KERO-923132 format. One line per 8 residues: number of its first residue (from 1); their letters; for each residue x, y, z of N, C-alpha, C. Coordinates in steps of 0.001 Angstrom, whole numbers, plus 500000, padded with zeros to 6 digits. Layout:
// KERO-923132
NUM> a> X:Y:Z:X:Y:Z:X:Y:Z | ... $
***
This chain:
// KERO-923132
1> xxxxxxxx> 709338:418435:461569:710331:418822:462527:711236:419814:461640 | 711702:420850:462560:712516:421838:461821:713881:421916:462549 | 714874:422415:462003:716184:422464:462529:716626:424062:462476 | 716963:424628:463759:717219:426042:463921:718686:426085:464542 | 719684:426537:463664:720937:426893:464159:721007:427916:465194 | 721722:427736:466428:721705:428638:467313:723202:428779:467744 | 723808:430083:467978:725138:430215:468147:725497:430476:469559 | 726212:429564:470215:726514:429712:471613:728098:429934:471801 $
9> xxxxxxxx> 728445:431100:472001:730053:431347:472158:730760:431147:470600 | 731665:430315:470724:732310:430025:469445:731562:428740:468707 | 730609:428258:469486:730081:426893:468871:728654:427129:468252 | 728394:426287:467342:727136:426270:466708:726333:425076:467137 | 725005:425427:467622:724205:424178:468118:722968:424169:467190 | 722655:422868:466748:721472:422701:465941:720334:422158:466791 | 719316:423038:466848:718251:422783:467792:717267:422234:466812 | 716648:421045:467162:715625:420370:466421:714302:420384:467189 $
17> xxxxxxxx> 713270:421090:466646:712089:420977:467544:710912:420879:466386 | 709653:420307:467028:708499:420008:466063:708018:421340:465452 | 707568:421063:464148:707169:422126:463407:705651:422372:463814 | 705224:423589:463688:703713:423750:464200:702974:424500:462844 | 701688:424474:462890:700879:424936:461794:700965:424334:460514 | 700871:425229:459497:700995:424581:458114:702282:424072:457831 | 703460:424566:458558:704658:424115:458142:704917:422561:458556 | 704014:422078:459410:703930:420882:459880:703542:419784:458694 $
25> xxxxxxxx> 702995:420344:457605:702736:419353:456498:704050:419046:455780 | 704823:419876:455739:706217:419616:455072:705975:419685:453576 | 705297:420654:453082:704999:420845:451672:706365:421316:450940 | 707311:422031:451722:708535:422271:450904:709350:421041:450852 | 709335:420029:451790:710109:418946:451657:709536:418142:450460 | 708235:418224:450139:707751:417374:449065:708141:417879:447812 | 708321:419238:447657:708799:419965:446516:710341:419474:446349 | 711177:419595:447291:712486:419179:447048:712671:417746:446673 $
33> xxxxxxxx> 711670:416849:447055:711828:415500:446609:710968:415157:445491 | 710701:416237:444696:709852:416056:443560:710292:414961:442433 | 711423:414729:442347:711952:413792:441364:711893:412286:441963 | 712011:412248:443279:711571:410968:443874:710049:410617:443655 | 709252:411788:443587:707975:411538:443639:707601:411076:442299 | 708025:411586:441296:707946:411145:439801:708440:409636:439710 | 709369:409325:440188:710109:407987:440147:709103:407056:440757 | 708624:407293:441937:707604:406419:442525:706470:406198:441863 $
41> xxxxxxxx> 705908:407340:441271:704637:407295:440447:704801:406477:439209 | 705839:406607:438575:706127:405637:437270:706374:404327:437792 | 707018:404078:438866:707350:402651:439344:705852:401960:439650 | 705026:402685:440332:703676:402390:440859:702958:401782:439438 | 702951:402772:438517:702185:402468:437295:702761:401339:436610 | 704051:401089:436516:704604:400012:436033:704281:398614:436517 | 704358:398686:437859:703974:397652:438764:702580:397036:438505 | 701572:397919:438109:700298:397484:437956:700117:396612:436767 $
49> xxxxxxxx> 701031:396797:435644:700752:396037:434365:702037:395208:434180 | 702911:394901:435116:703927:393896:435059:703537:392555:434893 | 704355:391820:434010:703995:390568:433719:702554:390136:433239 | 701956:391032:432546:700616:391010:431774:700961:390906:430370 | 700360:390150:429672:700396:389849:428333:700099:391013:427493 | 699242:391748:427823:698755:393017:427077:699470:394230:427529 | 699999:394202:428719:700644:395364:429280:699782:396724:429277 | 700338:397669:428940:699438:399086:429010:698268:399106:428278 $
57> xxxxxxxx> 698074:397991:427190:696793:398044:426784:695692:398070:427439 | 695903:397347:428754:694774:397268:429667:694276:398754:430166 | 695144:399603:429952:694803:400976:430492:693500:401400:429534 | 693404:401166:428340:692289:401393:427370:691282:400281:427471 | 691574:399158:427645:690667:397871:427632:689755:397990:428796 | 690260:398295:429917:689530:398169:431367:688248:399101:431186 | 688344:400302:430713:686979:401075:430713:686022:400548:429616 | 686697:400013:428528:685916:399449:427535:685036:398246:427879 $
65> xxxxxxxx> 685778:397318:428693:685106:396085:429003:684081:396473:430137 | 684370:397387:430863:683520:397745:432035:682161:398341:431350 | 682329:399148:430361:681343:399796:429729:680394:398940:428948 | 680921:397870:428326:680208:396865:427733:679470:395985:428577 | 680037:395654:429768:679353:394897:430583:678243:395499:431450 | 678342:396721:431825:677396:397449:432422:676133:397969:431501 | 676511:398126:430188:675574:398504:429313:674720:397280:429006 | 675202:395977:428805:674497:395010:428676:673502:394574:429949 $
73> xxxxxxxx> 674011:394703:431158:673169:394437:432289:672086:395485:432469 | 672746:396620:432600:671792:397809:433275:671147:398562:432092 | 671654:398617:430930:671181:399316:429815:670346:398556:428960 | 670570:397117:428865:669615:396341:427993:668734:395426:428811 | 669242:394728:429793:668418:393819:430651:667363:394600:431563 | 668086:395356:432500:667243:396266:433427:666682:397464:432807 | 667301:397895:431854:666794:399137:431150:666753:400362:432067 | 668098:400736:432615:667797:401981:433458:667638:403281:432693 $
81> xxxxxxxx> 666639:403977:433126:666269:405167:432326:667601:406259:432358 | 667861:406796:431323:669071:407795:431313:668583:409026:430277 | 667191:409025:429922:666757:410187:429133:667275:410040:427633 | 667890:411140:427198:668345:411203:425791:669815:410926:425722 | 670550:410587:426964:671790:410006:426893:671826:408510:426651 | 672742:408283:425527:672822:406733:425377:673508:406000:426673 | 673099:404902:426974:673650:404299:428176:675091:404224:428321 | 675803:403655:427058:677172:403517:426943:677973:404833:427371 $
89> xxxxxxxx> 677568:405889:426899:678051:407262:427294:677795:407660:428727 | 676441:407356:429160:676131:407603:430476:676976:406907:431425 | 677224:405666:431329:678027:404988:432195:679454:405270:432133 | 679897:405401:430891:681431:405591:430718:681773:407054:431431 | 680920:407899:431432:681128:409311:431940:681286:409149:433546 | 680611:408208:434029:680904:407998:435474:681954:406969:435823 | 682396:406153:434872:683472:405256:435121:684955:405899:435057 | 685105:406959:434243:686104:407750:434179:686555:408325:435485 $
97> xxxxxxxx> 685808:408948:436294:686246:409390:437676:686215:408165:438606 | 685347:407416:438479:685158:406206:439515:686286:405483:439371 | 686851:404903:438169:687849:404069:438269:689202:404620:438773 | 689308:405874:438359:690414:406674:438837:690352:406836:440397 | 689246:407059:441137:689170:407136:442442:689482:405812:443228 | 688939:404703:442537:689148:403410:443215:690606:403027:443030 | 691243:403167:441938:692601:402848:441675:693580:403631:442599 | 693341:404743:442531:694132:405742:443396:693999:405453:444835 $
105> xxxxxxxx> 692788:405091:445482:692627:404755:446810:693219:403579:447073 | 693113:402448:446261:693594:401264:446562:695111:401173:446673 | 695807:401896:445687:697153:402098:445563:697727:402775:446865 | 697255:403921:447158:697677:404793:448234:697270:404248:449460 | 696305:403490:449731:696019:402777:451030:696951:401864:451374 | 697492:401039:450543:698491:399977:450808:699920:400553:450665 | 700179:401959:450335:701533:402242:449927:702603:402033:451023 | 702143:402407:452241:703110:402263:453320:703521:400953:453528 $
113> xxxxxxxx> 702604:400116:453606:702921:398773:453968:703810:398060:452811 | 703475:398232:451522:704164:397649:450466:705642:398266:450236 | 705708:399453:450811:707124:400127:450630:707979:399952:452043 | 707492:399235:453031:708192:399282:454280:709709:399094:454250 | 710152:398240:453373:711700:398046:453093:712317:399311:452858 | 711801:400149:451886:712326:401482:451520:712320:402266:452788 | 711255:402345:453316:710807:403309:454501:711983:403162:455595 | 712168:401879:456006:713112:401546:457104:714647:401764:456749 $
121> xxxxxxxx> 714997:401993:455481:716398:402144:455191:716684:403661:454802 | 715875:404298:454055:716097:405724:453736:715284:406696:454042 | 715694:407793:454399:714813:408897:454957:714298:409846:453570 | 713034:410044:453761:712416:410967:452651:710973:411160:453204 | 710440:412246:452752:709039:412474:453196:708210:411240:452913 | 707488:410752:454045:706730:409473:453868:705603:409679:452928 | 705005:411038:453078:703685:411449:452349:703868:411350:450898 | 705171:411232:450353:705237:411021:448757:704859:409708:448545 $
129> xxxxxxxx> 704698:408739:449290:704369:407339:448899:702997:407316:448586 | 701949:407762:449446:700536:407848:448916:700281:408799:447903 | 700970:409871:447776:700736:410797:446842:701152:410201:445394 | 702244:409434:445186:702709:408862:444087:701664:407672:443698 | 700990:407147:444775:699955:406034:444318:698827:406780:443696 | 698448:407962:444178:697343:408727:443567:697686:409377:442260 | 698853:409770:442023:699192:410431:440714:699331:409354:439788 | 699715:408242:440094:699976:407057:438932:698582:406855:438316 $
137> xxxxxxxx> 697475:407000:439006:696172:406636:438434:695724:407636:437453 | 696574:408880:437279:696080:409941:436262:696312:409267:434875 | 697258:408260:434630:697447:407720:433387:696266:407031:432903 | 695661:406123:433861:694449:405467:433640:693238:406459:433406 | 693332:407494:434114:692276:408591:433886:692384:409200:432506 | 693467:409588:432081:693662:410116:430714:693294:409226:429654 | 693562:407822:429784:693250:406791:428870:691743:406711:428813 | 691118:406637:429949:689572:406592:429938:688984:407804:429183 $
145> xxxxxxxx> 689587:408983:429419:688949:410146:428735:689120:409996:427026 | 690362:409292:426707:690487:409157:425228:689513:408090:424747 | 689086:407049:425403:688144:406150:425048:686804:406934:425127 | 686592:407636:425942:685166:408408:426092:685110:409295:424972 | 686047:409930:424527:686016:410853:423513:685770:410176:422062 | 686453:408990:422055:686056:408188:420805:684716:407751:420747 | 684139:407174:421967:682624:406877:421915:681748:408034:421768 | 682157:409140:422320:681187:410383:422119:681097:410724:420751 $
153> xxxxxxxx> 682292:410848:420145:682238:411209:418669:681472:410123:417853 | 681708:408649:418288:680939:407633:417565:679349:407859:417447 | 678984:408404:418731:677482:408701:418834:677108:410044:418205 | 678060:410724:417696:677955:412143:417149:677343:413099:418041 | 677768:413006:419234:677288:414069:420189:678038:415299:419908 | 677237:416401:420184:677986:417739:420052:678870:418163:421089 | 679946:418907:420684:680969:419431:421754:680205:420577:422283 | 680645:420944:423777:680043:421864:424466:680953:422669:425066 $
161> xxxxxxxx> 680779:423890:425170:681733:424931:426012:681833:424499:427510 | 681035:423976:427985:681041:423290:429393:682203:422250:429713 | 682686:421710:428624:683596:420846:428628:685070:421455:429126 | 685034:422696:429153:686174:423322:429664:686361:423227:431112 | 685282:423049:431689:685063:422971:433192:685532:421668:433832 | 685845:420576:432849:686227:419307:433332:687384:419128:434215 | 688394:420110:434114:689495:419927:435008:689085:420230:436450 | 688031:421115:436720:687648:421368:438052:687157:420213:438874 $
169> xxxxxxxx> 686314:419272:438051:685942:418025:438733:687054:417269:438813 | 687909:417106:437992:688981:416108:437947:689994:416433:439201 | 690048:417643:439438:690849:418136:440659:690199:417700:442002 | 689000:417831:442008:688020:417377:443114:688290:416052:443334 | 688150:415356:442155:688236:413691:442384:689588:413189:442871 | 690697:413924:442326:692119:413741:442777:692166:414019:444327 | 691685:415207:444715:691816:415589:446063:691016:414529:446995 | 689776:414246:446510:689190:413206:447421:689867:411850:447526 $
177> xxxxxxxx> 690295:411402:446351:691177:409914:446328:692277:410115:447306 | 693051:411292:447426:694224:411350:447974:693882:411485:449603 | 692837:412146:449845:692356:412429:451128:692164:411103:451875 | 691340:410153:451162:690943:408967:451523:692015:408003:451773 | 692987:408116:450727:694200:407245:450717:695115:407596:451909 | 695210:408917:452296:695996:409320:453406:695380:408709:454704 | 694143:408859:454870:693526:408213:456140:693726:406801:456122 | 693382:406097:454991:693439:404658:455045:694890:404039:455199 $
185> xxxxxxxx> 696105:404827:454510:697300:404501:454787:697693:404494:456080 | 697340:405625:456772:697761:405744:458260:696953:404618:459110 | 695801:404251:458633:695147:403231:459486:695830:401954:459194 | 696173:401725:457943:696810:400386:457569:697922:399992:458325 | 698836:401142:458769:699983:400749:459431:699743:400078:460787 | 698559:400614:461452:698335:399800:462722:697357:398751:462511 | 696452:398718:461647:695406:397646:461378:695539:397144:459984 | 696125:395875:459848:696255:395337:458535:694893:394941:458009 $
193> xxxxxxxx> 693912:394893:458683:692409:394598:458293:691956:395770:457192 | 692669:396937:457116:692132:397834:456316:692329:397413:454944 | 693350:396656:454570:693494:396381:453156:692243:395400:452679 | 691856:394700:453639:690549:393902:453250:689052:394652:453248 | 689157:395667:454170:688052:396627:454185:687955:397504:453106 | 689059:397775:452326:689008:398838:451360:688151:398284:450073 | 688241:397071:449879:687421:396527:448740:685953:396743:448998 | 685513:396372:450235:684122:396460:450485:683715:397859:450629 $
201> xxxxxxxx> 684538:398796:451019:684339:400169:451258:683972:400788:449865 | 684908:400499:448833:684806:400925:447495:683639:400306:446813 | 683084:399049:447066:681881:398588:446446:680736:399295:447059 | 680685:399650:448346:679506:400187:448952:679440:401622:448377 | 680748:402341:448232:680576:403821:447683:680189:403745:446211 | 680419:402697:445448:679987:402676:444045:678517:402698:444005 | 677851:401884:444711:676350:401797:444734:675627:402942:445430 | 676503:403853:446266:676117:404917:446825:676431:406210:445985 $
209> xxxxxxxx> 676851:405872:444632:677311:407052:443759:676532:406692:442428 | 676160:407675:441788:675437:407535:440463:676215:407017:439385 | 676782:405836:439486:677571:405124:438494:676923:404637:437342 | 675763:403666:437823:675141:402783:436971:673584:403299:436872 | 673256:404315:437581:671895:404795:437655:671953:406372:437686 | 670794:407075:437296:670787:408405:437334:670497:409056:438776 | 670951:410215:439166:670513:410848:440350:669146:410809:440734 | 668289:411041:439633:666927:411260:439840:666246:410016:440404 $
217> xxxxxxxx> 666960:408920:440459:666263:407550:440886:666281:407462:442469 | 667117:408454:443004:667204:408596:444582:666108:409185:444993 | 665342:408553:446182:664225:409328:446777:664357:410751:447030 | 663608:411739:446967:663851:413146:447096:664205:413254:448530 | 663653:412666:449501:663999:412841:450966:665500:412641:451235 | 666199:411893:450318:667533:411398:450605:668513:412156:449754 | 668032:413072:448739:668811:413575:447873:669838:414650:448497 | 669603:415369:449574:670643:416209:450052:671920:415380:450528 $
225> xxxxxxxx> 671543:414330:451463:672630:413587:451985:673369:412804:450929 | 672589:412320:450031:673233:411616:448896:674174:412360:448024 | 673770:413720:447837:674676:414497:447046:675784:415196:447893 | 675808:414959:449185:677048:415362:449976:678296:414307:449655 | 677994:413319:449173:678951:412282:448544:679803:413028:447598 | 681202:413305:447766:681845:414137:446723:682014:413398:445375 | 681812:411807:445292:681853:411425:443931:680639:411697:443229 | 679514:411945:444037:678118:412189:443350:678468:413485:442637 $
233> xxxxxxxx> 678929:414453:443183:679157:415855:442703:680068:415664:441498 | 681105:414872:441564:682105:414978:440611:681472:414279:439289 | 680812:413109:439503:680185:412344:438442:679157:413360:437688 | 678215:413898:438501:677127:414982:437952:677830:415975:437261 | 678921:416524:437881:679572:417587:437129:680174:417275:435702 | 680754:415917:435644:681366:415558:434389:680094:415374:433502 | 679074:414774:433953:677911:414640:432893:677503:415989:432477 | 677400:416949:433348:676815:418203:433160:677830:418956:431918 $
241> xxxxxxxx> 679259:418568:432073:680195:419133:431016:679833:418531:429754 | 679492:417152:429763:679232:416429:428616:677990:416426:427716 | 676889:416540:428589:675612:416305:428080:674598:417468:428214 | 673784:417733:427396:672570:418600:427493:671641:417984:428586 | 670796:418796:429160:669567:418436:430033:670207:417666:431249 | 671395:418060:431611:671965:417737:432962:672137:418853:433773 | 671484:418801:435084:671554:419953:435835:672986:420429:436311 | 673352:421656:436373:674695:422095:436637:675065:421953:438190 $
249> xxxxxxxx> 676117:421730:438551:676533:421565:440154:675887:422719:440844 | 675255:422480:442118:674746:423460:443027:675454:423666:444237 | 674724:424018:445224:675113:424272:446523:675770:423062:447268 | 675146:421874:446898:675678:420578:447587:677048:420268:447082 | 677480:420578:445760:678730:420400:445278:679771:421238:446094 | 679430:422490:446298:680207:423356:447060:680479:422683:448468 | 679315:422249:449050:679532:421681:450433:680378:420371:450440 | 680044:419630:449434:680831:418346:449262:682457:418555:448951 $
257> xxxxxxxx> 682759:419646:448295:684033:419970:447888:684739:420626:449386 | 684056:421241:450094:684570:421768:451550:684830:420505:452339 | 683907:419432:452201:684187:418087:452864:685596:417630:452331 | 685778:417626:451184:687070:417080:450554:688271:417713:451132 | 688092:419225:451279:689319:419982:451835:689551:419689:453180 | 688576:419453:453822:688704:419120:455446:689308:417838:455431 | 688800:416967:454748:689361:415563:454909:690847:415437:454470 | 691186:416328:453308:692494:416247:452905:693501:416820:453888 $
265> xxxxxxxx> 693081:417982:454387:694065:418803:455345:694219:417804:456581 | 693076:417402:457267:693117:416630:458434:693828:415260:458159 | 693562:414580:457088:694173:413498:456650:695736:413641:456547 | 696237:414887:455948:697585:415105:455894:698298:415407:457309 | 697529:416189:458225:698159:416405:459493:698323:414954:460275 | 697162:414126:460091:697265:413009:460913:698383:411993:460346 | 698609:412121:458928:699668:411173:458286:700996:411564:458831 | 701162:412849:458824:702572:413419:459288:702786:413224:460812 $
273> xxxxxxxx> 701887:413227:461557:701923:412927:462794:702468:411346:463050 | 701746:410603:462189:701892:409065:462353:703257:408668:461756 | 703746:409388:460717:705126:408879:460149:706186:409010:460878 | 706141:409805:462109:707242:409749:462905:707645:408461:463585 | 706520:407771:463660:706722:406227:464480:706415:405287:463440 | 706103:405470:462137:705780:404380:461228:706918:403352:461097 | 708156:403735:461071:709077:402593:460974:709096:401686:462216 | 708933:402177:463299:708716:401320:464545:707716:400279:464435 $
281> xx> 706422:400808:463949:705293:399947:463886:705301:399002:462752 | 705806:399492:461561:705910:398389:460517:706956:397480:460839 $
***
């Protein structure tokens, strides 16, 4: 919505009308409420580890435990082929973006329902809530990178100039997590079943992404569709940054990035349209 002052005689009338085009996203409002965005992101992060004995230590322990378990099952027992890449590094390079994606989607998808008391009492751009849920996952993401760097050096792997491209794939992962979170947050307002469906959706996506196995194991006739999954491009891109003998991102990564942009823009527009009635529905 936008407010336009109109002068009528000696009186000033405030005309409120719906915004159109890109202005409907309310990006300027998000910038004006940036301090609230920072506060909600920090509160979301604190809430995840509140009343835990180890506190923020779980930020580092979670990727380590996941790496050890997956290495034991798929690296030792099943012996998934990973070429010259040690399996702990292979799986950890995928867990970095994947854990960020799952945490961000889970937090942002339930953000409106969890904050309905605040929403019903105070006005602010509602989009701040799912965005804060996504941003809070960046701390876990940074901690996972530190763990990965430690294991990377432990295996005496060489540093590569391609590592400078890591932020590109991080941005794509962030945008995809936010787009999915916006759509799910919008749906969860009307359908509380979404909270239960998210768990199964993320589990299915994990098996449809090269987290525990290499892309080469996917049948050739399914490769194009498989690589349209944005998380496939992100994971493969990060592995290309870190290791030799991994093919660089190709046309399918560009196409999957365009899918992310489309989902993000459409999700933002749908969210903004829904937030006008969110208080009544909640």
